[in-house]
Each structure stands twice: as structure tokens, then as C-alpha cells.
C-alpha positions in Angstrom: 10.3 43.0 6.4 12.6 40.7 8.5 12.4 37.0 8.2 11.0 37.0 11.7 8.7 39.7 11.7 7.0 38.2 8.4 6.8 34.9 10.5 5.3 36.7 13.1 2.7 38.6 10.6 2.3 35.1 8.8 0.7 33.1 11.9 -1.4 35.8 13.1 -3.0 36.3 9.8 -3.6 32.7 10.2 -4.9 32.5 13.4 -7.3 35.2 12.3 -8.5 33.5 9.1 -9.0 29.8 11.2 -10.6 31.6 13.9 -13.2 33.7 11.5 -13.9 30.9 8.8 -12.1 28.0 9.6 -11.4 25.4 6.8 -14.6 25.6 4.6 -16.4 22.6 3.9 -16.6 23.6 0.5 -13.1 23.6 0.2 -12.5 20.5 1.6 -15.2 18.4 -0.3 -13.3 19.6 -3.7 -9.5 19.2 -2.9 -9.5 17.7 0.5 -7.1 19.2 3.2 -3.5 19.2 3.9 -3.6 16.6 6.6 -5.8 14.1 4.1 -2.8 15.0 1.5 0.0 14.0 3.9 -2.2 11.1 5.1 -2.5 9.9 1.5 1.1 9.8 0.9 2.0 8.1 4.4 -0.3 5.1 3.4 1.4 5.1 0.0 4.7 4.8 2.1 3.6 2.4 4.6 2.2 -0.1 1.6 5.2 0.0 0.1 7.7 -0.4 3.1 5.8 -2.1 6.0 6.2 -5.6 5.3 4.7 -7.7 8.2 6.9 -10.7 7.4 9.9 -8.6 8.2 11.9 -8.6 11.5 11.2 -5.8 13.8 14.4 -4.0 13.4 14.4 -3.9 9.6 10.6 -2.4 9.8 11.7 -0.1 12.0 14.7 1.5 10.1 11.8 1.7 7.2 9.7 3.8 9.7 12.4 5.7 10.0 12.8 6.0 6.2 9.0 6.6 5.8 9.1 9.2 8.5 12.3 11.0 6.8 10.6 10.7 3.0 7.1 12.2 4.4 9.0 15.3 5.9 11.3 16.1 3.2 8.2 16.1 0.6 5.9 18.0 2.8 8.3 20.5 3.8 10.0 20.7 0.3 6.3 21.4 -0.9 5.8 23.9 1.4 9.3 25.3 1.4 8.6 25.9 -2.7 5.3 27.4 -2.3 6.7 29.9 -0.2 9.5 30.6 -2.4 7.3 31.1 -5.4 5.3 33.4 -3.3 8.0 35.4 -2.5 9.3 35.8 -6.4 5.7 36.9 -7.2 4.8 38.8 -4.2 7.7 40.0 -2.8 7.5 41.4 0.8 3.7 40.9 0.5 4.3 37.1 -0.2 3.4 36.5 4.0 -0.3 37.3 3.4 -1.2 34.7 1.1 1.2 32.2 3.1 -0.8 33.3 6.2 -3.9 31.9 4.7 -2.5 29.0 3.2 -1.2 28.1 6.9 -4.5 28.7 8.5 -5.5 25.3 7.2 -2.7 23.9 9.7 -4.2 25.4 12.3 -7.3 23.2 14.0 -8.9 25.9 16.8 -12.1 26.7 15.4 -12.6 23.1 14.1 -11.9 21.8 17.4 -14.1 24.1 19.4 -16.9 22.9 17.0 -16.6 19.0 16.9 -16.5 19.4 20.8 -19.6 21.7 20.8 -21.3 19.2 19.1 -20.8 16.6 21.8 -22.4 19.0 24.4 -25.2 19.6 22.0 -25.6 16.0 21.6 -25.4 15.1 25.5 -28.2 17.8 26.0 -30.2 16.2 23.7 -29.9 12.4 24.5 -26.7 9.8 25.4 -26.7 8.4 22.3 -26.4 11.8 20.5 -23.5 12.3 22.8 -22.1 9.1 22.2 -22.1 9.9 18.4 -20.6 12.9 18.5 -18.2 12.0 20.6 -17.0 8.8 18.6 -15.7 11.7 15.7 -13.0 13.0 18.0 -12.0 10.5 20.6 -10.8 6.4 19.5 -12.3 4.8 22.7 -15.5 2.7 21.9 -18.2 5.6 22.9 -21.2 2.2 23.3 -19.3 1.5 26.5 -19.3 5.6 28.2 -21.8 6.9 30.0 -22.8 10.8 30.4 -20.3 11.8 32.4 -17.4 9.6 30.3 -18.5 11.1 27.3 -18.4 14.8 28.6 -14.6 13.8 30.3 -13.8 12.4 26.8 -14.9 15.7 24.9 -13.0 17.8 27.5 -10.0 15.6 27.5 -10.0 15.8 23.5 -10.2 19.5 23.6 -7.3 19.9 26.2 -5.0 17.5 24.1 -5.7 18.7 21.0 -5.3 22.4 22.0 -1.7 21.8 22.7 -1.1 19.7 19.2 -3.5 21.0 16.9 -3.4 24.3 17.7 -0.3 25.6 20.0 2.3 23.4 18.5 1.4 24.5 14.6 1.5 28.0 15.8 4.8 27.9 17.5 6.6 26.4 14.8 4.9 28.1 12.1 5.8 31.1 14.3 9.2 30.0 14.1 9.7 29.0 10.7 6.8 30.2 8.5 4.6 27.9 6.3 7.8 25.4 6.0 7.7 24.7 9.8 3.9 24.5 10.2 4.0 21.8 7.6 6.7 20.0 8.8 4.9 20.1 12.1 2.2 18.6 10.9 3.6 15.9 9.0 5.3 14.7 11.8 1.7 14.7 13.9 0.0 13.5 11.1 2.3 10.1 10.8 2.3 9.7 14.6 -1.4 9.5 14.4 -1.7 7.0 11.8 1.4 4.5 12.4 2.7 6.0 15.6 0.4 2.8 17.8 1.3 0.3 19.8 -0.3 -2.3 17.7 1.5 -5.4 16.3 1.5 -3.7 12.8 2.7 -0.5 14.0 4.8 -0.7 17.0 8.0 -1.2 15.2 7.0 0.8 12.1 5.8 3.7 13.7 8.2 3.8 16.6 10.1 6.7 14.9 7.0 8.7 14.1 5.8 8.1 17.9 9.3 9.6 19.1 9.7 12.5 17.1 6.0 13.4 17.9 6.7 13.1 21.6 9.8 15.4 21.4 8.4 18.2 18.9 5.2 18.6 21.1 7.0 18.9 24.6 7.5 23.0 24.3 3.8 23.1 23.3 2.2 20.9 25.7 3.9 23.0 28.6 2.8 26.4 26.5 -0.7 25.2 26.4 -0.9 24.3 30.0 0.4 27.8 31.0 -2.2 29.3 28.8 -5.3 27.3 30.2 -4.0 28.6 33.7 -3.7 31.8 33.0 -6.9 32.2 30.7 -8.4 30.5 34.5 -8.0 34.0 36.0 -10.9 35.3 33.6 -12.9 32.5 33.3 -15.8 32.8 36.1 -15.8 29.3 38.1 -12.5 28.2 36.8 -9.6 28.3 39.0 -6.1 29.2 37.7 -4.4 28.3 41.5 -6.1 24.5 41.0 -4.9 24.3 37.5 -1.3 25.1 38.5 -1.7 22.6 41.5 -3.0 19.9 38.9 -0.2 20.4 36.8 2.4 20.3 39.3 0.9 17.2 40.9 -0.6 15.3 37.9 0.8 16.0 34.8 4.3 14.0 34.9 1.8 10.9 36.0 0.1 10.8 32.7 1.0 7.8 30.5 1.7 10.2 27.8 4.6 12.8 28.3 2.6 15.6 26.8 -1.2 15.1 27.3 -1.0 15.2 31.0 0.1 18.7 31.0 -2.9 20.6 29.2 -5.5 17.8 30.7 -4.1 18.6 34.1 -4.7 22.2 33.6 -8.0 21.8 32.1 -9.1 19.5 35.2 -8.0 21.4 37.9 -9.2 24.8 36.2 -12.7 23.2 35.6 -12.7 21.5 39.4 -12.9 17.7 37.5 -11.2 14.6 37.4 -10.0 13.5 33.8 -7.8 10.9 32.2 -7.9 8.1 34.6 -9.3 4.5 33.8 -10.4 4.2 30.0 -11.1 1.3 27.3 -9.6 1.3 24.1 -10.3 -1.5 21.7 -11.8 -3.7 24.5 -8.6 -3.1 26.6 -8.9 -1.1 29.8 -5.9 1.7 30.1 -5.2 2.4 33.6 -4.0 6.0 33.8 -3.7 8.4 36.4 -6.5 10.8 37.1 -5.6 14.4 36.4 -6.9 16.7 38.9 -8.6 16.0 42.2 -12.3 17.2 41.4 -15.6 15.3 40.5 -15.5 12.9 37.9 -19.3 13.5 37.5 -18.8 15.6 34.4 -22.1 17.3 32.1 -22.8 19.0 28.8 -22.5 22.4 31.0 -18.9 21.5 31.9 -18.0 20.8 28.5 -19.6 24.6 27.3 -17.2 25.9 30.3 -14.5 24.2 29.0 -15.3 25.8 25.8 -15.1 29.4 27.2 -11.8 28.7 28.7 -10.6 27.3 25.4 -11.7 30.3 23.8 -10.0 32.6 26.1 -6.8 30.7 25.3 -7.4 32.0 21.6 -7.4 35.3 22.2 -4.4 35.2 24.5 -2.4 33.0 22.3 -3.1 35.6 19.5 -2.4 38.7 21.9 1.2 37.1 22.6 1.9 36.8 19.1 0.7 40.2 18.2 2.9 41.7 21.1 5.8 39.8 19.9 5.1 41.3 16.2 4.9 44.8 17.5 8.4 44.3 19.6 9.5 43.1 16.2 8.6 46.2 14.3 9.7 48.4 16.9 13.0 46.6 17.1 
């Protein structure tokens, strides 16, 4: 089996395992999760290198060192695991590696977290706010029902790109090692890539590299949403494409606007726009030209669209695998 065929088979196994069982809570309680392990490493390095009394340019260099060390350690560990598996299992190593790689893809957990917001809103605004607080960084107490619903849908769209499509892409390209390397970059950005006094200099490299590696995935995720809208009643593929073309480049993030605009157009909503983080209003461009009054039913419709993208992404990988086998 060629390296390309093995990588495609590995990622198809990973997608299937994650869709069926996700990451079991019992395993998480006993040993944690790869993201928590990567996070613990980043915290240890940050405590060692990020000295607030140092000049900004020194802290920026130390942030680069932190990022490089995180990548080398995490990717090196994954490469070692793949090498050992290949030595023990030979050509069948991709099966075990695929099961391990399923922990890097968050398609099922993202679905379940967003579903809890819909269920919470259907119960009460307070329950919806509590559920959405687990997936967004904004203060839930200032959100009314439409804002809670929009926040959940925005999180679904953005995390579809960097939590599902991106790890799938890099695992398909470079196996378990590629998936872990991507996850290390993405975790570093989520932990230290903030524009806050403590992290603005130190996390600069993590934020810039995360923007770069997520660029292809954000475009692919937008295309998947546009295509998936064809198959979901009440969704518009044409409006999704128009929203991406018109609005995506105006988002404050170079990547998040693509899937958010596609989702907004497909559902006939307006997403993003002005939001409050830590008491500060962020004046962002609206994605889409539909209604801002979103509800729990819109979250459920977004989840239907999201599930169709699962099938489409897995189908593309399966077709590529068949082509590689026949080649």
C-alpha cells in the first residue's frame, strides 16, 4: 500500500470512528485528550518563557521558540507512534493510526455541543446561555435568544473549518503526524494567540501560523457548505455562494468569514456583526443579508446542513481512496 493510499484510508477510518463514537467520556476522564496534553505542554512552556517584564520583541522571539518546541515535541511523538506501529503491524498500521487520529477530528463533539444549545433554548433562555457559554468566548449574560442562536451557528461554522476540515486535510496529507502537527498549531493559537497584553507579543507567531494553515481549510469548508445546501430543504446554495463572494473577505478573521458567510447565506440569516468580548464591543461586518432574529429551529437546520457536509467530506475521501487504489 502506497503512502498516499495509507493516509487516505487512515483519515477515512478516523472520520468513521469519530462520527460513530466520538471521543468516549470514560477515556477522557481516565487519560484526558490529545488537546489537553498539548495544552499542558503549552502552559508549561508559557510559564517558563513568557516573562511580562521582558521587552515585546524578546517575548515575540520566545513565543516563536515555544511554537517550534510544541511542534517538534508533538509531531515527533506522533511520528514515533506511527513508526512503531509500522514496525509491529506492517501494512495494517493505518488501521490503529486511524483510530488514534479520530481523536483529532471534532465533528461529533461539535455537533453535540451545538445541539445542546438548541435544546437549551427550547427550554429557556438561561439554559441556552449556559450551553452556549461552553463553545463561545463572549459573555452569555448579555445575549438575548437570537444572539445565543447566532453564536451557536457561528461556532458551528467556524469550528467546522478548524475542528473538522483542517485536521482531516492535514491527516490526509501527512497521516497521524500531520494531524497532530496541525492540532498543536491550532491549540497554541487558541491558548496564546490572543490580542491581550499578556499574549499579544508572545502569541504572535502562533496566531499568524494558525491563520496560514487554516487558509485552505476555510475555503474548502465554505465550498462544502455551499454544495451541501443543495440537498437540505429550506437552504439556498445560491445565497450561500453569494454571501461568501460578497462578505467573507470583510470578516475580522482571514478564515472564519468563509464558513460563516456560507452558513449565513445558506440559512437566510445574518451572522457575526457587532459582538461583546470581555466587556468590549467588536464591530465586525455582518455575514449574510438575511434575518438576524435566529431561533433554536435555525440551529437545528444548521446541524442538518452540517451533517450533510460530514457525508460529503467522507465521500470525497472515499472517492480519492478508490482512485488511489486503482492507480
